[in-house]
ROTOR-787056 format. One record per atom (N, C-alpha, C, O, CB): x, y, z; residue in one letter. Coordinates in steps of 0.02 Angstrom, whole numbers, padded with zeros to 5 digits, always signed. Each point is the difference from the previous one (the first is absolute). Last residue first. Glycine has a CB too. Layout:
XYZA/...
//
This chain:
+00967-00082+00127S/+00069+00013-00018S/+00049-00018+00055S/+00061+00008-00009S/-00101+00080-00064S/-00207-00092+00076H/+00033-00061-00024H/+00072+00008-00024H/+00032-00047-00023H/-00142+00012-00008H/-00027+00216+00121T/-00006-00055+00047T/+00038-00061-00021T/+00029-00036+00041T/-00139+00078-00012T/+00093+00147-00173R/+00048+00013+00056R/-00002-00059+00050R/+00051-00020+00027R/-00068+00147-00040R/-00136-00135-00162E/+00067-00008-00028E/+00051+00012+00054E/+00050-00036+00004E/-00089+00072-00117E/-00185+00004+00162S/+00013-00073-00005S/+00070-00014-00025S/+00032-00048+00020S/-00153+00027-00042S/+00045+00247+00028L/+00012-00025+00066L/+00017-00075+00001L/+00043-00022+00037L/-00118+00110+00004L/+00029+00016-00251I/+00056+00031+00033I/+00013-00033+00067I/+00056-00024+00013I/-00082+00131-00070I/-00154-00171-00098E/+00058+00014-00045E/+00061+00024+00041E/+00057-00008-00024E/-00138+00037-00071E/-00132-00087+00201D/+00024-00056-00041D/+00065+00015-00034D/+00045-00042-00003D/-00162+00008-00014D/+00014+00206+00148T/+00017-00058+00041T/+00029-00057-00039T/+00050-00029+00020T/-00139+00062+00056T/+00005+00153-00195I/+00063+00018+00037I/+00022-00057+00046I/+00060-00015+00005I/-00092+00138-00009I/-00171-00150-00108I/+00055-00002-00049I/+00067+00016+00036I/+00051-00031-00011I/-00131+00065-00084I/-00120-00016+00218K/+00017-00071-00014K/+00058-00006-00047K/+00041-00045+00008K/-00159+00014+00010K/+00033+00245+00036Q/+00035-00031+00056Q/+00019-00071-00015Q/+00054-00023+00019Q/-00115+00098+00058Q/-00074+00038-00232I/+00070+00027-00001I/+00040-00032+00055I/+00058-00019-00010I/-00096+00129-00037I/-00188-00159+00039S/+00032-00034-00054S/+00073+00024-00007S/+00045-00038-00018S/-00158+00025-00041S/-00026+00117+00225P/+00014-00075+00014P/+00036-00034-00055P/+00044-00041+00013P/-00145+00037+00055P/+00037+00231-00101W/+00057-00005+00043W/+00009-00076+00020W/+00058-00022+00004W/-00077+00143+00040W/-00090-00067-00284S/-00019+00009+00073S/+00065-00009+00041S/+00050-00028-00023S/-00172-00018+00007S/+00111+00011-00226G/-00031+00066+00012G/-00022+00012+00072G/-00032+00050+00014G/-00005-00054-00129G/+00155-00196+00016G/-00069+00008-00023G/-00035+00065+00014G/-00061+00006-00010G/+00058-00122+00026G/+00274+00056-00076A/-00048-00014+00054A/-00069+00016-00027A/-00009+00024-00056A/+00094+00002+00146A/+00156-00100-00219E/-00054+00048+00005E/-00048-00026+00058E/-00014-00060+00006E/+00024+00094-00136E/+00269-00051+00034V/-00057-00034+00025V/-00056+00050+00012V/+00015+00059+00013V/+00059-00147+00039V/+00128+00146-00163A/+00018-00071+00013A/-00059-00038+00024A/-00006-00060-00013A/+00121+00092+00042A/-00135+00184-00202P/+00008-00018+00075P/+00021-00074+00005P/-00013-00041-00044P/-00079+00128+00081P/+00143+00083-00248E/-00039-00058+00021E/+00011-00017+00072E/+00057-00009+00021E/-00051-00033-00136E/+00016+00268-00067V/+00027-00035+00062V/-00046-00059+00016V/-00061+00010+00002V/+00111+00098+00044V/-00076+00075-00216G/+00047-00049-00022G/+00033-00037+00054G/+00055-00025-00008G/-00039+00092-00088G/-00194+00101+00107M/+00068+00029+00004M/+00051-00050-00025M/+00059+00015+00000M/-00092+00056+00098M/-00195-00134-00088E/+00003+00059-00045E/+00068+00034+00001E/+00018+00034-00049E/-00138-00018+00068E/+00080-00191+00133T/+00006-00026-00069T/+00002+00055-00049T/+00038-00004-00049T/-00097-00098+00082T/+00016+00157+00190L/+00068-00019-00009L/+00013-00023-00074L/+00048+00019-00034L/-00043-00052+00160L/-00226+00082-00058A/+00040+00063-00006A/+00074-00019-00009A/+00034+00035-00038A/-00117+00031+00113A/-00061-00247-00045N/-00016+00034-00064N/+00040+00064-00008N/+00026+00015-00054N/-00142-00063+00059N/+00132-00066+00202T/+00029-00040-00054T/-00009+00035-00067T/+00047+00007-00038T/-00068-00112+00102T/-00097+00189+00119V/+00072+00019+00006V/+00041-00036-00056V/+00044+00030-00030V/-00058-00014+00157V/-00215-00073-00108G/+00010+00066-00024G/+00069+00029+00002G/+00021+00039-00042G/-00132-00025+00075G/+00053-00232+00057P/+00005+00004-00072P/+00004+00070-00030P/+00030+00009-00053P/-00092-00113+00054P/+00161+00072+00244S/-00065-00011-00031S/+00008-00002-00075S/+00050+00024-00026S/-00109+00032+00122S/+00241-00027+00058G/-00052-00008+00048G/-00070-00019-00031G/-00045-00024+00034G/+00109+00107+00036G/+00204-00137-00140S/-00054+00043-00019S/-00059-00014+00048S/-00015-00058+00015S/+00053+00060-00138S/+00234-00029+00135L/-00060-00032+00023L/-00058+00047-00014L/-00008+00051+00034L/+00070-00117+00054L/+00199+00040-00197I/-00057+00039+00019I/-00058-00041+00021I/-00022-00044-00038I/+00061+00129-00036I/+00248-00088+00050A/-00063-00039-00005A/-00057+00038+00029A/+00002+00023+00057A/+00061-00129-00051A/+00149+00229-00122V/-00024-00029+00061V/-00058-00043-00014V/-00035+00009-00050V/+00075+00087+00115V/+00070+00032-00232K/+00057-00035+00030K/-00021-00028+00069K/+00042-00028+00035K/+00040+00105-00098K/-00220+00062-00082R/+00019-00060-00039R/+00051-00044+00032R/+00011-00057-00021R/-00037+00122-00078R/-00045+00152+00184L/-00049-00053+00011L/+00009-00063-00037L/-00030-00051+00016L/-00042+00139+00006L/+00236+00114+00071N/-00014-00036-00067N/-00049-00060+00017N/+00021-00051+00028N/+00100+00082-00082N/-00055+00213+00182L/-00018-00070+00007L/-00020-00031-00065L/-00049+00022-00031L/+00015+00001+00144L/+00083+00212-00068D/+00056-00041-00022D/-00012-00074+00005D/+00041-00040-00022D/+00032+00131+00056D/-00232+00080+00042P/+00007+00004-00075P/+00057-00044-00027P/-00002-00020-00058P/-00043+00137+00062P/-00109-00096+00217F/+00064-00034-00015F/+00015-00004-00076F/+00000-00054-00030F/-00016-00013+00136F/-00180+00180-00016A/+00046+00003+00058A/+00068-00026-00016A/+00051+00026+00023A/-00147-00039+00052A/-00080+00002-00238A/+00016+00071+00015A/+00051+00006+00057A/+00043+00044-00001A/-00160-00011-00038A/+00036-00246-00026K/+00039+00028-00057K/+00019+00071+00016K/+00054+00023-00019K/-00114-00096-00065K/-00076-00034+00241T/+00067-00031-00004T/+00043+00030-00054T/+00059+00015+00009T/-00109-00118+00033T/-00182+00164-00023R/+00041+00028+00055R/+00070-00025-00004R/+00046+00040+00009R/-00146-00033+00062R/-00053-00096-00226T/+00012+00071-00013T/+00048+00030+00054T/+00049+00035-00015T/-00164-00027-00041T/+00039-00229+00088L/+00047+00004-00055L/+00017+00071-00016L/+00059+00015-00012L/-00103-00121-00032L/-00116+00071+00205S/+00064-00017+00029S/+00052-00001-00057S/+00058+00018+00012S/-00112-00086+00083S/-00174+00100-00150A/+00031+00061+00032A/+00069-00014+00028A/+00042+00045+00001A/-00156-00006+00029A/-00012-00220-00121R/+00025+00044-00051R/+00032+00063+00028R/+00050+00024-00026R/-00136-00069-00049R/+00094-00163+00239N/-00054+00028-00044N/+00029+00048-00049N/+00060+00015+00004N/-00144-00027+00086N/+00223-00123+00047H/-00064-00026+00022H/-00062+00028-00038H/-00054-00030-00003H/+00109+00016+00116H/+00210-00048-00144L/-00040+00056-00024L/-00072-00019+00013L/-00032-00035-00040L/+00118+00071-00049L/+00168-00125+00184L/-00071-00006-00003L/-00031+00065-00026L/+00010+00054+00027L/-00007-00136+00067L/+00252-00036-00131I/-00040+00060+00020I/-00074-00018-00008I/-00022-00028-00050I/+00114+00111+00014I/+00190-00188+00046G/-00071-00008-00015G/-00037+00063+00022G/+00024+00040+00041G/-00017-00166-00028G/+00224+00093+00026N/-00005-00031-00067N/-00072-00017-00020N/-00014-00033-00050N/+00129-00014+00068N/+00022+00243+00143P/-00046-00057+00001P/-00003-00027-00072P/+00007+00036-00049P/-00075+00012+00148P/+00234+00119+00028S/-00008-00030-00066S/-00047-00060+00002S/+00025-00056-00007S/+00090+00096-00022S/-00011+00120+00202E/-00023-00064+00009E/-00015-00039-00063E/-00002-00062+00002E/-00039+00104+00100E/+00128+00186-00099K/+00041-00036+00044K/-00023-00076+00003K/+00042-00045+00000K/-00021+00154+00066K/-00145+00051-00189E/+00065-00008-00033E/+00044-00043+00042E/+00039-00038-00028E/-00049+00149-00026E/-00198-00050+00142L/-00012-00042-00059L/+00067-00015-00034L/+00011-00057-00022L/-00126+00109+00005L/+00117+00100+00197R/-00012-00069+00022R/-00010-00047-00058R/+00024-00056+00003R/-00074+00101+00099R/+00070+00184-00151K/+00061-00025+00026K/-00005-00073+00021K/+00043-00042-00016K/-00016+00157+00052K/-00218+00000-00099R/+00042-00013-00060R/+00068-00030+00021R/+00028-00044-00033R/-00085+00140-00031R/-00095-00023+00232Y/-00026-00059-00032Y/+00048-00021-00057Y/+00018-00058-00007Y/-00138+00091+00036Y/+00155+00173+00079A/+00025-00057+00039A/-00022-00065-00031A/+00038-00048+00001A/-00040+00117+00104A/-00074+00125-00205K/+00071-00004-00011K/+00027-00059+00041K/+00043-00037-00024K/-00034+00162+00003K/-00234-00072+00051L/+00013-00031-00067L/+00073-00006-00015L/+00020-00048-00031L/-00127+00094-00011L/+00046+00066+00238Q/-00017-00069+00007Q/+00010-00037-00067Q/+00024-00057+00000Q/-00105+00087+00091Q/+00108+00202-00086D/+00056-00031+00036D/-00012-00074+00008D/+00048-00039-00003D/-00026+00146+00063D/-00193+00027-00162P/+00061-00008-00042P/+00059-00035+00037P/+00036-00040-00030P/-00070+00145-00031P/-00225-00160+00123A/+00048+00055+00014A/+00062-00010-00045A/+00019-00057-00012A/-00060+00068+00135A/-00203-00101-00195L/+00057-00022+00034L/+00053+00059+00007L/+00016+00036-00048L/-00039-00155+00003L/-00253+00146+00023N/+00063-00004-00036N/+00056-00023+00046N/+00001+00016+00060N/-00040+00074-00138N/-00220-00165+00121K/+00043+00058+00006K/+00065-00010-00039K/+00021-00057-00012K/-00070+00081+00123K/-00228-00121-00094E/+00070-00012-00015E/+00038+00065+00004E/-00025+00053-00021E/-00005-00150-00052E/-00190+00063+00224R/+00019+00012-00069R/+00072-00015-00009R/+00038+00004+00048R/-00126+00080-00059R/-00144-00132+00193C/+00070+00016-00014C/+00011+00011-00074C/-00044-00012-00041C/+00079-00054+00141C/-00252+00021+00000V/+00036+00010+00060V/+00076+00017-00011V/+00035+00021+00046V/-00118-00100+00007V/-00192+00063-00163T/+00070+00011-00016T/+00041+00017+00063T/-00017+00048+00035T/-00017-00009-00150T/-00195-00188+00069F/+00024+00058+00040F/+00075+00006-00010F/+00039-00044+00018F/-00132+00030+00070F/-00154-00113-00193E/+00073+00005+00003E/+00017+00063+00037E/-00035+00050-00003E/+00050-00114-00103E/-00247-00104+00109A/+00032+00066-00011A/+00074-00004+00008A/+00024-00037+00042A/-00126+00093-00001A/-00148-00219-00078M/+00070+00010+00017M/+00024+00071-00011M/-00030+00036-00039M/+00049-00153+00010M/-00230-00090-00007P/+00010+00068+00029P/+00075+00008+00022P/+00025-00043+00037P/-00150+00047+00005P/+00054-00168-00245L/+00000-00003+00073L/+00018+00070+00026L/+00042+00034-00028L/-00009-00157+00028L/-00051+00021-00235Q/-00046+00054+00025Q/-00009-00005+00075Q/-00055+00008+00026Q/-00006-00008-00136Q/+00211-00129-00038L/-00057-00032+00031L/-00050+00047+00030L/-00047-00020+00034L/+00119-00073-00012L/+00124+00177-00126E/-00029-00047-00050E/-00062-00035+00027E/-00049-00012-00036E/+00164-00006-00012E/+00017+00153+00192Q/-00044+00042-00048Q/-00034-00047-00051Q/-00058+00009-00017Q/+00136+00095+00028Q/+00080-00200+00136L/-00060+00022+00038L/-00049+00037-00046L/-00060-00011+00002L/+00129+00020+00104L/+00141-00065-00196L/-00041-00062+00012L/-00065+00017+00036L/-00054-00025-00018L/+00159-00045+00024L/+00057+00241-00038G/-00029-00018-00062G/-00048-00060+00008G/-00054-00002-00028G/+00157+00047-00030G/+00029+00025+00242P/-00057+00046-00013P/-00035-00015-00064P/-00061+00008-00004P/+00119+00080+00066P/+00142-00217-00012M/-00057-00013+00043M/-00061+00047-00011M/-00056-00024-00005M/+00140-00017+00088M/+00136+00055-00198E/-00048-00047-00026E/-00061-00005+00044E/-00055-00008-00026E/+00148-00055-00025E/+00050+00290+00008E/+00015-00064+00034E/-00061-00046-00014E/-00056+00023-00014E/+00129+00035+00109E/+00052+00190-00191A/-00055-00045+00000A/+00019-00065+00034A/+00055-00025-00011A/-00097+00077-00092A/+00133+00203+00137K/+00022-00065-00016K/-00062-00047+00004K/-00032-00006+00052K/+00150+00030-00007K/-00102+00220+00014G/+00012-00010-00069G/+00025-00069-00022G/+00029-00008-00053G/-00007+00125+00054G/-00008-00056+00258E/-00027+00045-00052E/+00025-00024-00070E/+00059-00014-00010E/-00061+00113+00094E/-00029-00276+00116P/+00044+00052-00017P/-00030+00043-00056P/-00041-00025-00038P/+00138-00046+00073P/-00245-00064+00158R/+00038-00010-00065R/+00048+00060-00010R/-00007+00053+00031R/-00092-00120-00083R/-00113-00073+00220P/+00053+00049-00002P/+00048-00012-00060P/+00015-00058-00016P/-00026+00068+00142P/-00249-00089-00088Y/+00065-00021-00027Y/+00048+00060+00002Y/-00004+00043-00044Y/-00052-00131-00030Y/-00198-00009+00182L/+00047+00056-00008L/+00064-00027-00024L/+00024-00048+00029L/-00077+00115+00058L/-00216-00165-00088T/+00070-00009+00000T/+00037+00063-00009T/-00015+00038-00046T/-00003-00148+00004T/-00244+00012+00129K/+00038+00049-00039K/+00075-00013+00011K/+00020-00019+00056K/-00115+00107-00047K/-00120-00272+00013G/+00049+00044+00032G/+00042+00043-00045G/+00023-00024-00052G/-00021-00058+00136G/-00172-00088-00145D/-00021+00068+00005D/+00051+00046+00034D/-00004+00061-00006D/-00109-00105+00009D/+00124-00199-00029K/-00002+00029-00070K/-00021+00071-00001K/-00001+00031-00053K/-00026-00142+00009K/+00163-00062+00230S/-00057+00049-00013S/+00004+00025-00070S/+00053+00018-00025S/-00055+00018+00145S/+00128-00226-00036I/-00018+00033+00063I/-00061+00045-00011I/-00049-00001+00037I/+00172-00003+00003I/-00020-00116-00219R/-00025-00051+00046R/-00025+00033+00065R/-00041-00028+00036R/+00122-00057-00086R/+00023+00215-00116L/-00068-00018-00019L/-00029-00053+00046L/-00061-00004+00009L/+00089+00033-00127L/+00198+00040+00148M/-00047+00054+00019M/-00071-00021-00014M/-00045+00011+00040M/+00133+00075-00064M/+00087-00230-00047F/-00008+00000+00070F/-00051+00050+00023F/-00042-00016+00042F/+00158-00020-00032F/-00054+00033-00233E/-00041-00055+00015E/-00014-00010+00071E/-00055-00021+00020E/+00098-00028-00116E/+00105+00224+00024M/-00072+00010-00020M/-00044-00057+00018M/-00055+00011+00025M/+00093+00058-00116M/+00193-00091+00124I/-00028+00049+00045I/-00074+00009-00013I/-00042-00002+00045I/+00153+00058-00040I/+00012-00187-00153D/-00007-00037+00062D/-00035+00048+00052D/-00044-00020+00038D/+00152-00056-00064D/-00050+00168-00182I/-00059-00041-00006I/-00013-00041+00061I/-00058-00016+00015I/+00076+00013-00133I/+00180+00138+00102P/-00061+00038+00008P/-00065-00043-00005P/-00048+00013+00036P/+00112+00084-00083P/+00148-00228+00128R/-00013+00041-00057R/-00063+00040+00013R/-00040-00016+00044R/+00096-00067-00121R/+00137-00037+00252A/-00067+00009-00024A/-00006+00043-00061A/+00038+00048-00006A/-00073-00063+00121A/+00218-00100+00031N/+00005+00029-00065N/-00068+00006-00033N/-00010-00020-00057N/+00125-00028+00047N/-00157-00101+00196D/+00067+00028-00006D/+00006+00026-00075D/-00023-00033-00047D/+00074-00050+00141D/-00295+00087+00008R/+00050-00051-00017R/+00065+00034-00006R/+00004+00061-00008R/-00086-00133-00050R/-00101+00195+00140P/-00036-00061-00016P/+00047-00058-00018P/-00019-00058+00010P/-00076+00129-00048P/+00126+00133+00207M/+00031-00018-00064M/-00029-00065-00020M/+00016-00051+00030M/+00090+00112-00005M/-00161+00148+00161I/-00021-00064-00028I/+00037-00008-00069I/-00006+00043-00044I/-00112-00039+00103I/+00155+00142+00188A/+00002-00003-00072A/-00013-00069-00026A/+00026-00050+00026A/+00053+00144-00025A/-00103+00078+00238P/+00000-00067-00029P/-00005+00003-00077P/-00041+00038-00026P/-00012-00083+00131P/+00160+00223+00066I/-00055-00004-00048I/+00002-00069-00032I/+00047-00016-00038I/-00045+00142+00015I/+00163-00017+00177E/-00058-00029+00033E/-00065+00004-00044E/-00056+00011+00024E/+00109+00022+00087E/+00180+00020-00171R/-00041+00056+00015R/-00064-00018+00037R/-00044+00042+00012R/+00092+00012-00113R/+00097-00219+00019K/+00042+00040+00047K/-00039+00061+00026K/+00010+00023+00056K/+00095-00061-00117K/-00201-00089-00110E/-00007-00035+00062E/+00041+00034+00057E/-00020+00002+00058E/+00001-00109-00125E/+00037+00186-00157L/-00068+00016+00030L/-00007-00031+00067L/-00026+00031+00046L/-00025-00024-00159L/+00248-00061-00010Y/+00000+00072+00016Y/-00068+00019+00035Y/+00000+00036+00051Y/+00079-00013-00154Y/-00056-00240+00018Q/+00043+00008+00059Q/-00001+00073+00022Q/-00004+00014+00060Q/+00078-00110-00097Q/-00183+00041-00165A/-00034-00030+00057A/+00037+00012+00065A/-00030+00016+00051A/-00018-00102-00127A/+00151+00149-00123T/-00057+00046+00014T/-00038-00026+00060T/-00020+00038+00043T/+00011-00004-00165T/+00186-00169+00039P/+00026+00062+00031P/-00056+00048+00018P/+00005+00034+00051P/+00102-00047-00115P/-00167-00195-00049T/+00021-00004+00070T/+00027+00065+00029T/-00018+00017+00057T/+00042-00135-00079T/-00204+00117-00185D/+00066-00028+00014D/+00016+00007+00075D/-00030+00038+00037D/+00068-00009-00154D/-00244+00046+00010M/+00020-00051-00048M/+00067-00029+00016M/+00021-00047-00033M/-00087+00106-00053M/-00160+00055+00234V/+00067+00009-00028V/+00018-00056-00046V/-00031-00053+00000V/+00064+00115+00102V/-00252+00070+00046L/+00021-00056-00039L/+00067+00018-00038L/+00008+00054-00030L/-00133-00092+00017L/-00047+00116+00235H/+00057+00016-00039H/+00023-00060-00039H/+00014-00052+00030H/+00017+00139+00052H/-00261+00019+00051V/+00032-00061-00026V/+00055+00018-00047V/-00012+00031-00052V/-00094-00096+00064V/+00022+00221+00202Q/-00020-00022-00066Q/+00038-00060-00023Q/+00050-00018+00031Q/-00080+00133-00056Q/+00056+00018+00233N/-00061-00041+00002N/-00025-00021-00068N/-00056-00025-00007N/+00028+00083+00110N/+00220+00087-00066Q/+00014-00061+00040Q/-00064-00048-00001Q/+00008-00060+00010Q/+00075+00129+00065Q/-00091+00155-00168V/+00034-00048-00043V/+00012-00070+00034V/-00002-00053-00032V/+00058+00154-00023V/-00147+00076+00182T/-00050-00020-00052T/+00033-00054-00046T/-00030-00052-00016T/-00026+00171+00018T/+00193-00021+00163S/-00053-00042+00030S/-00050-00024-00048S/-00025-00057+00005S/+00040+00118+00097S/+00153+00096-00172F/+00027-00068+00013F/-00054-00045+00028F/-00006-00057-00023F/+00119+00105+00043F/-00108+00191-00098Q/-00047-00049-00027Q/+00020-00071+00015Q/-00027-00047-00030Q/+00000+00126-00057Q/+00124+00162+00114G/-00038-00027+00055G/-00051-00051-00021G/-00056-00001+00026G/+00073+00106+00032G/+00157+00015-00192H/-00066+00028+00001H/-00049-00032+00052H/-00061+00010-00002H/+00082+00015-00118H/+00212-00090+00087E/+00003+00073-00001E/-00069+00032+00007E/-00007+00054+00029E/+00108-00061-00100E/-00074-00231+00052D/+00025+00024+00063D/-00001+00076+00002D/-00016+00029+00052D/+00087-00132-00041D/-00140-00001-00211A/-00048-00016+00054A/+00027+00024+00065A/-00040+00024+00041A/+00000-00122-00102A/+00185+00119-00125W/-00057+00046-00004W/-00050-00011+00055W/-00022+00049+00030W/+00037-00047-00151W/+00164-00149+00107D/+00027+00065+00017D/-00057+00052-00002D/-00006+00043+00044D/+00121-00075-00090D/-00163-00183-00032M/-00002+00004+00070M/+00029+00064+00026M/-00023+00024+00052M/+00029-00144-00050M/-00001+00085-00234F/-00068+00007+00024F/-00002+00003+00075F/-00037+00041+00027F/-00005-00101-00127F/+00249+00019-00004F/-00021+00070-00011F/-00074+00011+00025F/-00017+00054+00026F/+00098-00046-00127F/+00003-00228+00113S/+00037+00043+00048S/-00020+00075-00009S/-00009+00037+00048S/+00106-00121-00049S/-00190-00086-00145A/-00025-00006+00070A/+00035+00050+00043A/-00032+00033+00040A/+00006-00154-00054A/+00093+00106-00214N/-00069+00028+00010N/-00021-00002+00070N/-00028+00049+00024N/-00002-00085-00135N/+00234-00068+00067R/+00005+00073-00016R/-00067+00034+00014R/-00005+00049+00037R/+00093-00072-00125R/-00072-00213+00095L/+00023+00032+00061L/+00003+00076-00010L/-00016+00037+00046L/+00081-00141-00016L/-00235-00014-00193S/+00069-00004+00015S/+00016+00029+00069S/-00042+00036+00028S/+00066-00030-00150S/-00246-00025+00036G/+00034-00032-00056G/+00075-00010+00008G/+00031-00039-00035G/-00117+00088-00034G/-00139-00028+00233H/+00067+00031-00009H/+00039-00040-00054H/+00019-00058+00010H/-00017+00100+00115H/-00274+00010-00039V/+00047-00047-00034V/+00063+00038-00011V/+00002+00056-00026V/-00095-00122-00033V/-00136+00076+00224I/+00056+00041-00025I/+00051-00048-00031I/+00027-00043+00035I/-00045+00135+00056I/-00266-00102-00020F/+00064-00028-00015F/+00051+00056-00018F/-00018+00050-00031F/-00039-00155-00008F/-00165+00159+00103T/+00006-00065+00035T/+00071-00025-00006T/+00028-00026+00049T/-00148-00002-00072T/+00015+00291+00027F/+00035-00052-00043F/+00004-00068+00043F/+00014+00001+00060F/+00059+00093-00128F/-00163+00123+00146S/-00047-00036-00040S/+00033-00058-00041S/-00034-00039-00033S/-00033+00146+00028S/+00180+00058+00151H/-00037-00051+00041H/-00045-00045-00045H/-00019-00055+00020H/+00020+00137+00080H/+00119+00109-00192L/+00042-00058+00012L/-00037-00056+00037L/+00010-00059-00014L/+00089+00136+00017L/-00166+00157-00080L/-00032-00060-00027L/+00035-00067+00021L/-00024-00055-00015L/-00013+00128-00082L/+00105+00159+00151A/-00073-00003+00013A/-00031-00065-00018A/-00054-00017+00025A/+00050+00136-00046A/+00232-00080-00026K/-00009+00001+00073K/-00075-00003+00018K/-00020-00030+00050K/+00127+00097-00037K/-00044-00046-00241L/+00011-00070+00026L/-00012+00001+00078L/-00029-00047+00026L/+00117+00020-00121L/-00096+00231-00020A/-00058-00037-00018A/+00006-00071+00032A/-00048-00029+00025A/+00035+00098-00135A/+00193+00081+00134D/-00054+00019+00042D/-00065-00044-00014D/-00037-00016+00046D/+00090+00134-00042D/+00143-00156-00136S/+00009-00020+00069S/-00059+00019+00040S/-00024-00041+00039S/+00145+00052-00050S/-00116+00060-00210E/-00011-00070+00003E/+00007-00028+00073E/-00038-00044+00022E/+00079+00037-00142E/+00007+00235+00081E/-00071-00012-00011E/-00016-00075+00003E/-00051-00019+00028E/+00044+00123-00097E/+00237-00038+00086R/-00039+00019+00057R/-00075-00015-00008R/-00032-00026+00046R/+00118+00113-00026R/+00121-00230-00118Q/-00038+00058-00022Q/-00054+00019+00052Q/-00040-00042+00021Q/+00063+00009-00141Q/+00226-00097+00135I/-00069-00001+00018I/-00032+00063-00028I/+00025+00055+00009I/-00002-00123+00096I/+00218-00086-00105Y/-00036+00052-00042Y/-00074-00009+00016Y/-00031-00049-00020Y/+00119+00049-00077Y/+00183-00093+00170S/-00070+00010+00020S/-00030+00057-00046S/+00030+00052-00014S/-00004-00089+00139S/+00178-00105-00225E/-00012+00047+00055E/-00074+00009+00013E/-00040-00010-00046E/+00146+00068+00018E/+00091-00238-00114Y/-00066+00032+00013Y/+00002+00046+00060Y/+00042-00006+00044Y/-00098-00092-00093Y/+00217-00045-00158Q/-00008+00022+00068Q/-00061+00042+00007Q/-00022+00032-00048Q/+00144-00037+00063Q/+00040-00156-00190E/-00071+00018+00009E/-00012+00016+00074E/+00001-00046+00041E/-00037-00027-00140E/+00243-00005+00020L/-00007+00059-00039L/-00072+00026+00009L/-00013+00058-00017L/+00101-00099-00067L/+00083-00129+00229P/-00069+00020-00014P/-00005+00066-00035P/+00010+00052+00031P/-00043-00116+00067P/+00211-00140-00066L/+00007+00074-00011L/-00068+00028-00020L/-00013+00006-00060L/+00137-00017+00025L/+00006-00231+00125H/-00063+00038+00002H/+00011+00075-00002H/+00023+00031+00048H/-00074-00125+00016H/+00167-00157-00118L/+00019+00070+00003L/-00063+00042-00004L/-00030+00008-00054L/+00142-00032+00001L/-00067-00247+00119V/-00040+00053-00024V/+00034+00067+00010V/+00022+00015+00055V/-00121-00083-00031V/+00190-00142+00053S/-00026-00019-00067S/-00041+00055-00033S/-00017-00006-00059S/+00015-00111+00097S/+00103+00129+00183E/+00053-00023-00041E/-00023-00018-00071E/+00041-00007-00045E/+00014-00033+00148E/-00206+00113+00071P/+00041+00057-00026P/+00057-00026-00045P/+00024+00037-00043P/-00052+00033+00147P/-00197-00168+00006N/+00050-00027-00051N/+00040+00057-00030N/-00002+00012-00061N/-00075-00110+00031N/-00110+00119+00191S/+00037-00058+00026S/+00052-00026-00049S/+00032-00051+00014S/-00131+00022+00052S/-00052+00222-00104Q/+00028+00009+00068Q/+00048-00058+00017Q/+00050+00010+00035Q/-00155+00053+00002Q/-00020-00063-00242L/+00045+00058+00000L/+00038+00004+00066L/+00060+00015+00001L/-00137+00045-00079L/-00093-00221+00058I/+00060-00018-00037I/+00050+00054+00001I/+00060-00013+00010I/-00126-00057-00081I/-00144+00114+00163Q/+00037-00046+00043Q/+00063-00024-00032Q/+00050-00010+00034Q/-00156-00024+00017Q/-00043+00172-00173K/+00032+00038+00051K/+00043-00047+00044K/+00055+00018+00020K/-00150+00069-00022K/-00059-00168-00160L/+00070+00008-00023L/+00041+00042+00048L/+00061-00003-00002L/-00099-00008-00116L/-00200-00033+00135N/+00044-00041+00039N/+00074+00001-00022N/+00045-00026+00032N/-00144-00044-00012N/-00041+00274-00102G/-00028-00058+00031G/+00051-00039+00042G/+00039+00029+00037G/-00118-00034-00131G/+00111+00224-00018C/+00013-00062-00040C/-00020-00063+00035C/+00029-00053-00013C/+00064+00111-00039C/-00079+00187+00123S/-00049-00007-00057S/+00000-00066-00034S/-00036-00010-00049S/+00047+00128+00032S/+00138-00028+00193N/-00065-00004+00028N/-00055-00010-00051N/-00059-00005+00017N/+00100+00075+00072N/+00193-00043-00147E/-00009-00061+00041E/-00069-00006+00027E/-00023-00056+00010E/+00140+00060+00020E/-00050+00107-00268E/-00002+00025+00068E/-00020-00058+00046E/-00047-00035-00016E/+00017+00154-00023E/+00163-00165-00195A/-00066+00013+00028A/+00006+00029+00072A/+00050-00011+00034A/-00099-00084-00106A/+00226+00015-00084T/-00010+00071+00008T/-00067+00017+00032T/-00015+00059+00011T/+00087-00042-00110T/+00135-00220+00070I/-00073+00010+00008I/-00011+00071+00019I/+00031+00025+00047I/-00052-00144-00013I/+00226-00061-00137L/-00020+00069+00017L/-00078+00004+00003L/-00036-00021-00046L/+00144+00069-00011L/+00060-00269+00099I/-00048+00031-00042I/-00016+00069+00026I/-00007+00010+00060I/-00039-00120-00091I/+00246-00108+00034K/-00030+00060+00034K/-00050+00035-00049K/+00014+00006-00060K/+00094+00011+00134K/-00010-00231-00131K/+00028+00007+00066K/-00031+00058+00039K/-00011-00006+00060K/+00116-00042-00103K/-00165-00140-00162M/-00008+00072+00016M/+00020+00011+00074M/-00031-00027+00046M/-00063+00040-00133M/
//
């Protein structure tokens, strides 16, 4: 596989962001998933009054962290945030926070939500957790905290936005020009977006990297079999891309 199409937003995909930035000859990055700031006034006012009561702030992605910090800056909450415990799952998010002079704890490289939760429990079983998140998207970490009945709150900081028509037109030209022979479908929504954005793309003629069993099931229902399947997490997707594409380029 010489080049793979990836449509994920770079600040939402963990350590895969580093691959996107350092391997332009192997990756065609056309992000169909894009976000904008979205703050609800009542929720924001309530959080400003209670922010000091949170022990932990967990950032599930660089996207969540950057939009949250924009809110903190705008509403004069930086000094409060700076004194809380920030937990992250990937290097790009840790680097972003540290540049903002906010120490970030990453329990392990390519940390999973369960790693974050285990680390938190070693520090405090009573501390409240704040989880910045996008509108309308379920993420794993809040569910784990709720299952254990640990005190937590979610705070909506962004929402998905529509791709501009001119940008979509440019994407289609690049796809036609570069003709990748592989495509990453990282979740079910990416399959839907890809089909809508690139109606002329024949999924049966490219090698498909399925991001999860759920994506594989959706493809199978269409009569398409993926070349390889990841385990439903960004670390598992990163491993497949490294093994299937980057190692092939290294040994060519």
